[in-house]
N, C-alpha and C positions, 0 to 999 in steps of 0.2 A: 588203645587196642591195635594200633596200626603205625607203620612207618611208610613214608612215601617220598617221592621226588617228582616235582612238576617242572617241566622244562621246555625251552625252545631250542631248536637246532642252531648251530653256529651260522649256518647259511640263511637263517631267518625264514625258512620255508616250511618247517614242521614244528608241531607242538605236541606234547604228550605227558602222560602220567604213568609211573610204575609204583605199585603198592603191594605190601604183604602184611598179613595179620593172622592172629589166632581168632578167626572169625569166618563164618561161612560166606563164601562168594563176595569177598570184600570189593572186588572190581565193580560189581553191580551197584555198590553204594557210593564209593569214594570218588570215582573218576569222571571227568567231563572235559572235552576239548572241542574247539571249533577252528577249522583252518582259517588262517588270516586274522584270527582274533586272539586266541590264547587258550589257557588250560587252567583247570581248577581241581583241587582235591579237598573234600570236606570229610573230616574224621573226628575222633574222640567220641562225643555225642553228636553225630553228624546232623547238619541241617541241609537236607537235600535241595531246598530252595536256593542255596548258595550256588548251585551249579547253573541253572538257567539264568538266575539274576546276575551272577558274576559274569557269565559270558555276554549277556546283553549289555551290561554296563561297559565292558571292555570294547564291545562292538561299537558302542556309541562314542568311543574315544577316551574313556577314562583309563588312567594308568592302573597297574596292579595295586599300588598303594591306595589310590583313590577308591578303587573298587572294594578293597579290603575294608577300608573305613566305612563305606556305605553298608556293607554286609553286617559288620560287627556292631556298629552303633545303633542299628535298628533291631537288634536281636536281644531280647530280655534274658536269654540264656547263654549269652556270649561267654561267660566264665567256663562253660562246659564244652566249648567248641575249639576245634583246631582246624586251620585252613591254610592252604598254600595256593598262590596264583602266579602265573606268568602271563604278561600281556603281549601284544603283537610286536612290540619293540624289544622283547626279551627282558623286560624289567620284572624282577621277582619280588614277592612279598609273602611273609609268613606270620601267622598269629597263633599263639597258644594261650587259651584262657587259664585263669588262675585255678579253676576247679578241675583241670585235667589231672589224671592220676600219674604219679611218678613211675618211672622217670619220663618227663615230658618236656619238649622244647622244639625249637625250630630256628632256621637260619635261611637267609636268601642272599642272592648275589646276581651278577650279570648272567642272565640266561636260565636261572633255576631258583627253586624254593624247595627246601627239604624240612620235614617235620615228622615227629613221632611221639607217641604216648604209650604208657605202660611198657616201656622199653627196658631191656636188661641194664641200661645205663647210658650215659652220654657218649660212650665209645661207639654206640650203634650209629648215631647221627654223624659223629666224626669220621667213621669209616666210610659211610655212604657219601659224604661230601668229598672226602679225599679221592675216592674212586671216580666220582663225577669229574673232578678236575684232571685226574690222571688220564682219563680217556677223552681228553679234549680234541684229539685228532680224529676221533671216530665219526665218520660222516653219517652213519646210520643211527638215528636218534633212538630207535627201539633197542639197539645193542648197547648204546651208551647208558640208557636208563636201566637196562637189565644189569649191566656191570655194577652200577651204583647199588641197586637192590641186593645183588649177591653179596657185596661187601658188608652191607648192613646186616644181612642174614647171618653171615659168618661171624660177625661181631656180637651176636646174641639175639638180635631182632626183638620181637615181642617176648617179654619175659614169661608169658603164660604158655608159650609154645608156638607151633606152626600149624596152619590149616589151609590158607588160600593166598593166592597172589595173582596179579594181573598187570598187563601192559596195554596202554592205549596210545596210538600215535595217529595224528591227522595231518594231511598235506593235500593241497588242492589237486583234485583229479587223480589221486593215488589209489583209490579204492578199486577192488576187484570188480565191483558192480557199477563202476563209473561214478562213485561218490568220493568223499574225501577221507575215508577211513583206511589208512594204510595198514594198520595193525590193530586188532582188538582181540586179544587172547586172555582167557581167564582160566585159572585152575581153582575150582570152587571148593574142593574138599580133598586134601591129599596130605600124607605125612611129611612129604618133602616138596612143598609147592613151588619154591623158587627154582630148584633144579628141573622140575617138571615143566615150568614155564619156559625155561631155556630150551628144552627138548621141543616143545610146541613151536617156539620161534624158529628153530631149525627146519621143522616140517613146513611151516608157513612160508619160509624163504624158498624152499624147494618147489612148492606148488604154485606160488603166486608172484614170483619174480623172474624176470628174464635173466639167464645165466650171464656171468661176466665173460668178456672176450676170451679169456684163457681157457674156458670150459667149453667153448663152441667148436665142434668138429664138423668141417664142411662135408656135405653129402658127396659120396661117390656111388656109382652104380653097384659096386661090390658091397659097400656098406649097407646100402638100402636093401639089397637082396638078402644079406645076412640077417638084418634086424627083422625084416618081414618074416623070414623063416623061423626065427626065434620066438617072435610074437605068436605065430600060429602054433608053435610047439607048446606054448603056455595056455592054449585053448582059445585064443582070440581069433576073430575072423581075419584080421590083418593088423599091420602095425598101427594104423590110425585108430582102430577099435581098441587096441591095447592102451594106447596113449590116452584115449578118452575115458576108458574105464579107470585108469590109475590117476586121472586128473593132472597129467603132465603136459598140458597144452602149452604152458609158458616155457617149457624146456625143449620144445621141438618146433622147428620152423621149416619153411621150404628151402632155406639156405644151410641150416646146420642142425645138429642134434647135440644135446648136452652130453659130455663124456660120462657123467654119472648114469644117464639113461642107458648108454651103451653097456657099461659095466653091469648094470642091473639085469639087462636082458641076457647077457652072456653068462651070468652067474645064476640066473633063474630066481631072482629076488627083487624086492622093491628097493630103491636107493636109500 
C-alpha cells in the first residue's frame, strides 16, 4: 500500500524517511528515526513494533542487516511485512515478504533503502532510486528524500491512487523545540499529497530555518523605520509584534532581515 525511502545524509548527521500511499495518515504508521542511530520504515501489513525494536537494536550497535534479521526472524507474519532500515553508518537493508501484494519489492545501498508494495510497477521503485542518486549533491536530506518521493509518485506510485505522504528527518539538536526532529511533516488526506508535502516543506523552511547569507539584508535606520511603518499599517503594534504574529522570528535578527520579509511587508502579504 506504500512506497518509501529510508536514508542517512551523506555527511552522516541526519536520518530520515519519506513515504506516500493510498492510505490515511501513512506517516503516522510507517516512519521512525533517531538521531545518531538510524531510521526505519514498516509497511505492507506493518508491524509497529519494528520501529522501537529496530531503533533499539541499532542503538545497541547492530547493523541494519543484523537488525532486519532480528525483526523478521521473530515475526510469524513476516511474509506480510515490508521494512527498510538505515543504520548510523549509513548501511541500508530492505525486506519484502512473499505475501506482499504486487507489485512489491525493495532495494538498498550505501545510505538508503527503498521499498514499495501495491505499486503501479517496478518503474516506481526504479524512478525513486534513480532520483535519490541523481540528487546526491543535495545537502538537505528532507529535500533529497522529497525528490525521490516525487519521482516515484510521477512514475505511478501506489496503483490504487493517492491519499497521504510524509517526511521525517532527525539530526542532533536540530529541532525547533531543542529536540532532534529537524522536519516532521505529514499530509494525511489530500488528492495530491506529494505536491502538498513539498508546499509544506517550503513553509517549514521559511518559518524554522535561518535564511542563507544571500537573503540577509543588513539593517539601516531608514529600513527599520520603513518596516516599522508598514507593520503598523497592517494593524500590528510594531514590527516585532508583526514578526511574532507571523512566526518569522528565524528570519529577523538584530543584524539583518530576510529580503522575503521586506518584500512581504512592502506588498502587504505573507512571504
